[in-house]
C-alpha positions as CSV (number, residue, x, y, z in Angstrom):
1,M,88.0,-12.5,283.3
2,A,88.1,-8.7,283.2
3,A,90.7,-6.2,282.3
4,T,90.4,-2.6,283.6
5,I,91.7,0.9,283.5
6,P,91.5,2.4,287.0
7,C,91.2,6.1,287.3
8,H,91.7,6.6,291.1
9,Y,88.6,8.7,291.4
10,Y,85.5,7.8,293.2
11,A,82.0,9.0,294.2
12,S,80.8,9.6,297.8
13,A,79.0,6.7,299.4
14,A,75.7,8.6,299.1
15,T,75.8,8.3,295.3
16,T,77.1,4.8,295.1
17,S,75.1,2.0,293.4
18,K,76.2,-1.2,291.7
19,F,76.0,-2.4,288.1
20,F,76.1,-6.1,287.2
21,I,76.2,-8.2,284.1
22,S,73.7,-10.7,285.4
23,N,73.0,-13.1,282.6
24,N,74.8,-16.1,284.2
25,A,77.0,-17.3,287.0
26,H,80.1,-15.8,285.5
27,S,78.8,-12.2,285.9
28,K,81.1,-9.7,287.5
29,R,80.5,-6.3,289.1
30,L,82.0,-3.5,287.0
31,T,83.5,-0.7,289.0
32,Y,86.4,0.3,286.7
33,P,86.2,1.5,283.1
34,L,86.9,-0.7,280.1
35,S,86.4,-4.1,281.6
36,L,87.1,-7.3,279.7
37,T,84.7,-9.8,281.2
38,N,84.0,-13.4,280.8
39,A,80.2,-13.1,281.0
40,R,78.9,-15.3,278.2
41,G,77.9,-13.1,275.2
42,F,79.5,-10.1,276.6
43,R,83.3,-10.4,276.5
44,G,85.8,-7.7,275.7
45,F,85.6,-4.0,276.4
46,S,82.4,-3.1,278.2
47,A,80.9,0.2,279.3
48,A,83.1,2.8,280.9
49,R,83.2,3.0,284.7
50,C,85.7,4.9,286.8
51,S,85.6,3.5,290.3
52,Y,82.3,5.0,291.0
53,Q,78.6,4.0,290.5
54,P,76.9,6.0,289.0
55,P,79.4,8.5,287.5
56,P,79.0,11.8,289.4
57,H,79.5,15.3,288.1
58,Y,83.2,16.3,288.0
59,S,82.7,18.6,291.0
60,E,82.1,15.5,293.1
61,L,85.3,13.7,292.1
62,Q,88.2,13.6,294.6
63,S,91.8,12.6,294.1
64,K,93.4,9.6,295.7
65,D,97.0,10.3,296.4
66,K,99.1,7.2,295.6
67,G,102.7,8.2,295.6
68,N,102.5,10.7,292.8
69,S,99.2,12.6,292.6
70,F,96.8,11.8,289.7
71,S,95.4,15.2,288.5
72,L,91.8,15.9,287.8
73,K,92.7,16.7,284.2
74,Q,94.2,13.3,283.8
75,C,91.2,11.6,285.2
76,A,88.9,13.7,283.0
77,I,90.9,12.5,280.0
78,S,90.6,8.9,281.1
79,I,86.8,9.3,281.6
80,A,86.4,11.0,278.2
81,L,88.4,8.2,276.5
82,A,86.6,5.4,278.3
83,V,83.2,6.9,277.5
84,G,84.2,7.1,273.9
85,L,85.3,3.5,273.9
86,M,81.8,2.2,274.9
87,T,80.3,3.2,271.6
88,G,78.4,0.4,270.0
89,V,78.1,-1.5,273.3
90,P,74.4,-1.4,274.1
91,A,74.4,-3.9,277.0
92,L,75.9,-1.5,279.5
93,G,75.3,2.1,278.7
94,L,76.2,5.0,281.0
95,P,73.4,6.3,283.2
96,A,71.6,9.4,281.9
97,N,73.4,11.7,284.3
98,A,76.9,10.7,283.1
99,H,78.6,13.3,281.0
100,T,82.1,14.5,279.9
101,T,83.3,18.0,279.2
102,S,84.6,18.8,275.7
103,P,87.7,20.8,276.8
104,V,89.6,17.7,278.0
105,L,90.1,16.3,274.5
106,P,92.6,18.9,273.1
107,D,94.8,18.3,276.1
108,L,95.5,14.8,274.7
109,A,98.2,16.5,272.7
110,V,100.5,16.6,275.8
111,L,100.6,12.8,275.7
112,I,101.9,12.6,272.1
113,S,105.6,12.8,271.7
114,G,105.7,12.6,267.9
115,P,104.0,11.2,264.8
116,P,102.7,7.7,265.7
117,I,104.0,4.6,264.0
118,K,101.0,2.5,263.1
119,D,102.6,-0.1,260.8
120,P,103.0,-3.4,262.8
121,G,106.2,-4.3,261.0
122,A,107.8,-1.0,261.8
123,L,106.7,-1.2,265.5
124,L,108.4,-4.6,265.7
125,R,111.6,-3.4,264.1
126,Y,111.9,-0.4,266.4
127,A,111.1,-2.6,269.4
128,L,114.2,-4.7,268.9
129,P,116.9,-4.2,271.5
130,I,119.6,-2.9,269.2
131,D,121.4,0.5,268.8
132,N,122.7,0.7,265.2
133,K,122.1,4.1,263.6
134,A,123.4,2.9,260.2
135,I,120.6,0.3,259.7
136,R,117.9,2.7,260.9
137,E,119.0,5.2,258.3
138,V,118.3,2.5,255.7
139,Q,115.0,1.5,257.3
140,K,113.4,4.9,257.6
141,P,113.3,6.0,253.9
142,L,112.1,2.6,252.9
143,E,109.2,3.0,255.4
144,D,108.6,6.5,254.1
145,I,107.6,4.9,250.8
146,T,104.2,4.2,252.3
147,D,103.5,7.9,252.7
148,S,104.9,8.6,249.3
149,L,102.4,6.2,247.8
150,K,99.5,8.2,249.2
151,V,99.9,10.6,246.3
152,A,97.5,9.7,243.5
153,G,98.7,8.2,240.3
154,V,102.2,7.8,239.0
155,K,103.3,11.1,240.5
156,A,103.9,9.2,243.7
157,L,106.8,7.5,242.0
158,D,108.9,10.6,242.0
159,S,108.8,10.7,245.8
160,V,109.3,6.9,246.0
161,E,112.4,7.3,243.8
162,R,113.9,9.8,246.3
163,N,113.1,7.4,249.1
164,V,114.9,4.5,247.4
165,R,118.0,6.6,246.5
166,Q,118.2,7.8,250.1
167,A,118.0,4.2,251.4
168,S,120.6,3.0,248.8
169,R,123.0,5.7,249.7
170,A,122.6,5.0,253.4
171,L,123.3,1.3,252.8
172,K,126.4,1.9,250.8
173,Q,127.8,4.4,253.3
174,G,126.9,2.5,256.4
175,K,127.3,-1.1,255.3
176,T,130.6,-1.6,257.3
177,L,128.9,-0.3,260.5
178,I,125.9,-2.5,259.8
179,V,128.1,-5.6,259.4
180,T,130.1,-4.7,262.5
181,G,126.8,-4.6,264.4
182,L,125.8,-8.2,263.5
183,A,126.0,-10.8,266.3
184,E,129.0,-13.0,265.6
185,S,126.9,-16.2,265.5
186,K,124.5,-14.6,263.0
187,K,126.9,-12.6,260.9
188,E,126.8,-15.0,257.9
189,H,123.0,-14.9,257.7
190,G,123.0,-11.1,258.2
191,I,125.4,-10.5,255.3
192,E,123.3,-12.7,253.1
193,L,120.3,-10.6,253.9
194,L,122.2,-7.4,253.2
195,N,123.2,-8.6,249.8
196,K,119.5,-9.4,249.1
197,L,118.5,-6.0,250.3
198,E,121.0,-4.3,248.0
199,A,119.9,-6.3,245.0
200,G,116.3,-5.7,245.9
201,M,116.7,-1.9,246.0
202,D,118.3,-2.1,242.5
203,E,115.2,-4.0,241.4
204,L,112.9,-1.4,243.0
205,E,114.7,1.4,241.0
206,L,113.9,-0.5,237.8
207,I,110.3,-0.8,238.9
208,I,110.1,2.9,239.3
209,Q,111.8,3.5,235.9
210,D,109.1,1.3,234.4
211,R,106.5,3.5,236.2
212,N,104.9,0.3,237.6
213,R,103.2,1.8,240.7
214,D,101.4,-1.5,241.6
215,A,104.7,-3.3,242.0
216,V,106.2,-0.9,244.5
217,A,104.4,-1.8,247.7
218,P,105.1,-5.6,247.4
219,K,108.8,-4.9,246.8
220,Q,108.9,-2.4,249.6
221,K,107.5,-5.1,252.0
222,E,110.1,-7.6,250.8
223,L,112.9,-5.1,251.4
224,L,111.7,-4.2,254.9
225,N,111.6,-7.9,255.7
226,Y,115.3,-8.0,254.8
227,V,115.9,-5.0,257.0
228,G,114.0,-6.6,259.9
229,G,116.0,-9.8,259.5
230,V,119.3,-7.9,259.5
231,E,118.2,-6.1,262.7
232,E,117.2,-9.3,264.4
233,D,120.6,-10.7,263.5
234,M,122.1,-7.8,265.5
235,V,120.6,-9.1,268.8
236,N,123.2,-11.2,270.6
237,G,121.4,-13.5,273.0
238,F,118.6,-12.4,275.4
239,P,119.3,-9.0,276.8
240,Y,118.3,-9.3,280.4
241,E,117.3,-11.7,283.2
242,V,113.6,-12.3,283.9
243,P,112.8,-11.8,287.6
244,E,113.4,-15.0,289.7
245,E,109.8,-15.4,290.6
246,Y,108.8,-15.8,286.9
247,R,112.0,-17.6,285.7
248,N,110.5,-21.1,285.7
249,M,107.4,-20.1,283.6
250,P,107.3,-20.7,279.9
251,L,109.4,-17.8,278.5
252,L,109.8,-16.6,274.9
253,K,113.3,-15.4,274.7
254,G,113.2,-13.8,271.3
255,R,110.6,-13.7,268.5
256,A,108.1,-16.3,267.3
257,A,105.4,-16.3,264.7
258,V,102.0,-18.0,264.8
259,D,99.4,-18.6,262.0
260,M,95.8,-18.5,263.2
261,K,93.3,-20.1,260.8
262,V,89.7,-18.9,261.4
263,K,86.6,-20.3,259.8
264,I,84.3,-17.4,259.0
265,K,80.6,-17.9,259.3
266,D,77.8,-15.9,257.6
267,N,80.2,-14.1,255.2
268,P,79.7,-14.9,251.5
269,N,82.9,-13.1,250.6
270,L,85.2,-14.8,253.1
271,E,85.1,-18.4,254.2
272,E,88.3,-18.6,256.1
273,C,91.4,-16.6,256.8
274,V,94.9,-17.1,258.1
275,F,96.2,-14.4,260.3
276,H,100.0,-14.2,260.7
277,I,101.0,-13.0,264.2
278,V,104.5,-12.0,265.3
279,L,105.1,-12.4,269.0
280,D,107.8,-10.3,270.7
281,G,109.5,-12.1,273.5
282,Y,112.2,-9.5,273.8
283,N,109.7,-7.1,275.4
284,A,107.2,-9.5,276.8
285,P,108.9,-12.9,277.5
286,V,106.5,-14.1,280.1
287,T,103.3,-13.1,278.3
288,A,104.4,-14.3,274.9
289,G,105.9,-17.5,276.4
290,N,102.6,-18.2,278.1
291,F,100.7,-17.8,274.8
292,V,103.1,-19.9,272.7
293,D,102.9,-22.7,275.4
294,L,99.1,-22.6,275.1
295,V,99.3,-22.7,271.3
296,E,101.5,-25.8,271.5
297,R,98.9,-27.4,273.8
298,H,96.2,-26.6,271.1
299,F,94.3,-24.7,273.7
300,Y,92.8,-22.3,271.2
301,D,92.0,-24.9,268.5
302,G,88.2,-25.1,268.0
303,M,87.5,-22.2,270.2
304,E,85.1,-19.5,269.1
305,I,85.6,-15.8,268.7
306,Q,83.9,-14.6,271.9
307,R,83.8,-10.8,271.4
308,A,83.8,-8.8,268.2
309,D,82.3,-5.3,268.3
310,G,84.4,-3.3,265.9
311,F,86.6,-2.2,268.7
312,V,88.2,-5.4,269.8
313,V,88.2,-9.1,268.9
314,Q,88.6,-11.4,271.8
315,T,88.9,-15.1,272.6
316,G,90.5,-17.5,275.1
317,D,87.8,-18.0,277.7
318,P,87.4,-21.8,278.0
319,E,84.1,-23.6,278.4
320,G,83.0,-24.3,282.0
321,P,83.6,-22.4,285.2
322,A,87.3,-21.8,284.6
323,E,88.3,-18.2,283.6
324,G,91.6,-19.2,282.1
325,F,93.9,-22.1,281.5
326,I,93.9,-24.9,284.1
327,D,97.4,-26.3,284.5
328,P,96.9,-30.1,284.7
329,S,100.0,-30.4,286.9
330,T,98.5,-28.1,289.6
331,E,94.8,-28.3,288.7
332,K,94.7,-24.5,289.2
333,T,94.4,-21.6,286.9
334,R,97.8,-20.6,285.5
335,T,98.2,-16.8,285.8
336,I,100.9,-14.5,284.6
337,P,102.0,-11.0,285.8
338,L,101.2,-7.7,284.0
339,E,104.4,-7.1,281.9
340,I,105.2,-3.7,280.4
341,M,108.4,-2.7,278.7
342,V,109.1,1.1,278.5
343,N,111.3,2.9,276.1
344,G,114.7,3.6,277.8
345,E,114.4,0.7,280.2
346,K,116.5,-2.4,280.0
347,E,113.8,-4.8,281.3
348,P,110.0,-4.8,281.7
349,F,108.1,-3.6,284.7
350,Y,106.1,-6.4,286.4
351,G,102.9,-6.4,288.4
352,A,102.0,-2.7,288.1
353,T,100.5,-0.3,285.5
354,L,102.6,2.7,284.4
355,E,99.9,4.9,286.0
356,E,100.5,3.1,289.3
357,L,104.2,3.6,288.9
358,G,103.7,7.3,288.3
359,L,105.1,7.0,284.7
360,Y,102.3,8.9,283.0
361,K,104.4,10.1,280.1
362,A,106.4,7.0,279.5
363,Q,106.1,5.4,276.1
364,T,105.7,1.6,275.9
365,K,108.0,-0.4,273.6
366,L,104.9,-2.2,272.2
367,P,102.1,0.4,272.0
368,F,98.5,0.0,271.0
369,N,99.2,1.8,267.7
370,A,98.6,-0.8,265.1
371,F,95.3,-2.3,263.8
372,G,95.6,-5.8,265.2
373,T,97.7,-5.1,268.3
374,M,97.5,-8.2,270.4
375,A,97.3,-8.1,274.2
376,M,96.5,-10.1,277.3
377,A,93.2,-9.6,279.1
378,R,93.1,-9.7,282.9
379,D,90.8,-9.5,285.9
380,E,89.5,-6.0,286.6
381,F,91.1,-5.7,290.1
382,E,94.2,-7.9,289.7
383,N,97.1,-6.8,287.6
384,N,98.7,-10.3,287.7
385,S,95.6,-12.3,286.7
386,G,96.2,-12.8,282.9
387,S,95.9,-16.4,281.8
388,S,94.5,-17.3,278.4
389,Q,92.1,-14.6,277.3
390,I,93.6,-12.5,274.6
391,F,92.3,-9.6,272.4
392,W,93.2,-7.7,269.3
393,L,92.6,-3.9,269.2
394,L,90.8,-2.7,266.1
395,K,89.4,0.7,266.6
396,E,91.3,3.9,266.6
397,S,89.4,7.2,266.9
398,E,90.1,10.7,268.1
399,L,89.3,9.4,271.6
400,T,91.9,6.6,271.4
401,P,94.6,8.0,269.2
402,S,97.9,6.2,268.7
403,N,100.6,7.4,271.1
404,A,97.9,8.7,273.5
405,N,96.0,5.5,274.0
406,I,94.8,4.9,277.6
407,L,95.4,1.2,277.1
408,D,99.2,1.7,276.8
409,G,100.9,0.8,280.1
410,R,97.8,-0.9,281.5
411,Y,97.6,-4.1,279.4
412,A,100.5,-6.3,278.2
413,V,100.9,-6.1,274.5
414,F,103.0,-9.1,273.2
415,G,102.6,-9.1,269.4
416,Y,101.0,-7.8,266.3
417,V,99.0,-9.3,263.4
418,T,101.3,-8.6,260.4
419,E,99.4,-10.3,257.6
420,N,95.7,-10.1,256.8
421,E,95.1,-7.9,259.8
422,D,92.4,-5.9,258.0
423,F,90.2,-9.1,258.0
424,L,90.0,-9.0,261.8
425,A,87.2,-6.5,261.3
426,D,85.2,-9.2,259.5
427,L,85.3,-11.6,262.4
428,K,82.1,-12.2,264.4
429,V,81.1,-13.9,267.6
430,G,80.8,-17.6,266.8
431,D,83.5,-17.7,264.1
432,V,85.8,-20.6,264.9
433,I,89.5,-20.7,265.3
434,E,90.3,-23.9,263.4
435,S,93.9,-23.9,264.4
436,M,96.8,-21.9,265.8
437,Q,100.3,-23.1,264.8
438,V,103.8,-21.8,265.7
439,V,105.5,-21.5,262.3
440,S,108.8,-20.0,263.5
441,G,110.7,-19.3,266.7
442,L,109.5,-22.2,268.7
443,D,113.2,-22.9,269.7
444,N,113.1,-19.5,271.5
445,L,110.6,-21.0,274.0
446,V,112.2,-21.8,277.4
447,N,110.5,-24.0,280.0
448,P,107.7,-25.3,277.8
449,S,105.2,-26.9,280.0
450,Y,103.4,-28.6,277.1
451,K,106.4,-30.9,276.8
452,I,106.1,-31.9,280.4
453,A,102.4,-32.6,279.9
454,G,103.2,-34.7,276.9
């Protein structure tokens, strides 16, 4: 199965040739950049292609008008980013005559709307469908502690102290508005978390007074977990209707968490690791629901890591000719639509990339900002062909910066690894997923097909 980033530029027929991954029957022709393929031994992101073979000089590129025009500058940016992403992938290098021009890279700044949020927990908190300024004013200074701790030694504690005082003041001043914002059915639980948050901030102030720098980060994480819990308790039901054509699919109407236990081979320092993954059904109910349903079927248990190149980690391609999950009830591959939620929208877009919709500057609710961003792979030419292959993004470089990542709006992000994410970089092809287990939120899964299958 392959996932692609089209660029809407092409070469003339006179310059066209074809590139194949030809090591087995699963091989697929690559005509778009950044393909995720199911060719055995070559899964994940492959060499950059931009709807032309081989890549021509920029003077040969022509624009395809599709509703809104896609400028040469934007294509050049995509080419530059895609070329940069192929680093470390020797199997499919660009031909010798392929090149990019350096001036396109500074123009990436036009895509960036502000300092990127890279912490997965923060991304999940801001992705919640709530509008309560009071709790956000508590959240922000607590998150700012991370930057304060970048100062060396105990001097950092002076900044941390200011962060904590700001958060405490915001909580005291805004507590009534925060409680008012809690969903009625969750109010008791939300108030309990607020009380724990208040007590925890007092404890953090004592930690600062004792100049115990090492104890700050764990306490910060605890407090932000309380904040996130309060914010989730503000969500009253599911905020929109999934389109009718997808309504009978497994849907995750809320959040869920999965623990993925991986057996690590050939690593004397790490034998196994449990990765904690938070899935966001508020912004990707179809994609997250499909995954939870497969986890409950034990689809991934015993499966190997199939791609690990320092840029992505990928798995989900079953043995045999199938490219995804075969639904026993239909004996056909179950596929799901491309699903992208955009800031300012009330429900996701389905079946089209943001580029195809002409939304070039739109910001996704679940961006590829965090190490361990989890997304669905798909066929290179079909937006609605996701099934079971999943990947986690690892690498960020000046070619793929947060908030200007060419993956955003083209692949469906549906969760983040929130614990032990750094160890994803230690995974290698052949490491085995011993188990995946839903540890919370299973009650948010609607239409679970695994129950029907028994």
